[in-house]
C-alpha positions in Angstrom: -7.6 -13.3 11.4 -5.0 -10.7 11.8 -3.8 -12.2 15.1 -3.8 -15.7 13.5 -1.5 -14.5 10.8 0.7 -12.8 13.4 0.9 -15.9 15.6 1.7 -18.0 12.5 4.5 -15.6 11.6 5.9 -15.8 15.1 5.8 -19.6 15.1 7.7 -19.6 11.8 10.3 -17.2 13.3 10.7 -19.6 16.2 11.2 -22.6 14.0 13.5 -20.9 11.5 15.8 -19.1 13.9 18.5 -20.8 15.9 19.6 -17.9 18.0 17.1 -17.1 20.8 18.1 -13.5 21.1 17.6 -13.0 17.4 14.2 -14.7 17.6 13.1 -12.4 20.5 14.2 -9.3 18.6 12.4 -10.4 15.4 9.2 -11.1 17.4 9.4 -7.8 19.2 9.9 -5.9 15.8 7.0 -7.8 14.2 4.7 -6.9 17.1 5.9 -3.3 17.1 5.2 -3.0 13.3 1.8 -4.7 13.8 0.8 -2.2 16.5 1.9 0.8 14.5 -0.2 -0.3 11.5 -3.7 -0.2 13.0 -6.0 2.5 14.4 -5.5 3.3 18.0 -8.4 3.5 20.4 -8.2 6.4 22.9 -9.7 6.9 26.3 -9.9 10.3 27.9 -6.8 9.6 29.9 -4.8 8.5 26.8 -6.1 11.6 24.9 -4.8 13.8 27.7 -1.3 12.3 27.5 -1.0 11.6 23.8 -3.0 14.4 22.1 -3.8 17.4 24.2 -4.2 18.0 27.9 -7.2 20.4 27.9 -7.4 20.1 31.7 -4.0 21.7 32.4 -4.2 24.0 29.3 -7.9 24.8 28.7 -7.5 28.0 26.6 -4.8 27.0 24.1 -4.4 24.0 21.8 -1.1 22.3 22.3 -0.6 19.1 20.4 1.5 16.6 22.4 2.1 14.0 19.6 5.4 13.4 17.8 3.7 13.0 14.4 0.4 14.2 12.8 -2.8 12.5 13.7 -6.3 11.8 12.4 -8.9 11.3 15.1 -12.1 9.4 14.3 -15.1 10.2 16.6 -17.5 7.2 16.2 -20.1 5.1 17.9 -20.6 1.3 17.6 -24.2 1.6 16.4 -23.4 4.1 13.6 -23.7 2.7 10.1 -21.4 5.3 8.4 -18.9 4.8 11.2 -18.8 1.1 10.5 -18.4 1.8 6.8 -15.4 4.1 7.3 -13.6 1.9 9.9 -12.0 -0.5 7.4 -10.9 2.4 5.3 -9.2 4.0 8.3 -7.5 0.6 9.0 -6.2 0.5 5.4 -4.9 4.1 5.7 -3.2 3.2 9.0 -1.4 0.4 7.2 -0.6 2.5 4.1 0.8 5.4 6.1 2.5 3.2 8.6 4.5 5.2 11.2 4.1 8.6 9.4 0.8 9.5 11.2 -1.3 8.3 14.0 -4.9 7.3 13.3 -6.9 7.4 16.6 -10.5 6.5 17.3 -12.7 7.8 20.1 -16.0 6.1 20.9 -18.4 9.0 21.6 -20.6 6.8 23.7 -17.9 5.9 26.2 -16.1 9.2 26.0 -18.9 11.8 25.9 -16.7 14.5 27.5 -14.3 14.3 24.5 -17.2 14.4 22.1 -18.6 17.5 23.8 -15.2 19.2 24.0 -15.0 19.1 20.2 -18.7 19.8 19.6 -19.4 16.5 17.9 -23.0 16.6 16.8 -22.8 14.0 14.0 -20.7 11.0 13.5 -18.4 10.0 12.1 -16.5 13.2 12.6 -12.8 13.4 11.8 -10.3 15.7 13.4 -7.1 16.3 11.4 -4.3 17.3 13.7 -1.2 18.7 12.0 2.1 19.1 13.9 2.3 22.9 14.0 -1.1 24.2 13.1 -4.7 24.2 14.5 -6.7 21.0 14.0 -9.5 20.9 11.4 -12.7 19.0 11.6 -14.6 17.2 8.8 -18.0 15.5 9.2 -19.2 12.4 7.6 -17.7 9.2 6.1 -15.4 10.6 3.5 -14.2 8.4 0.6 -10.7 6.9 0.9 -9.3 9.1 -1.9 -10.6 12.3 -0.2 -9.1 11.1 3.2 -5.8 10.5 1.5 -5.8 14.0 0.0 -6.6 15.5 3.3 -3.9 13.5 5.0 -1.3 14.5 2.4 -2.3 18.1 2.3 -3.2 18.9 5.9 -1.1 16.5 7.9 1.9 15.6 5.8 1.9 18.7 3.5 2.9 16.7 0.5 
């Protein structure tokens, strides 16, 4: 559905714009906005480059991101994980480019789950810019997630 809307929007841009360079720029901007407004799936390799490289720096937490992050540890078979997933998508859209909302599948990335001592899912890791990350377990309600994002990550 989301991609259908995006492609329809792109088609409208192509029809309504006469200038090809302008059309290309608008399409790229739309795609860029669309990509920033959803949760981002992370593999171990992406975690090492975007969040923290625990292999080169195993004793000290050093966040590599350029804005705060919320990381959802989940599994496809988990009912509460499925329930919180749309809420996280909504939050990604609401907060836009102010934070990253990442997701890590504990089934395909067991090393990351073990590294953070994940024993129940969903587990949420709040990663502020200049402080230690904080973990919360369970499918928190949207309002509680917003409060945590505002207070822990954005300090609003």
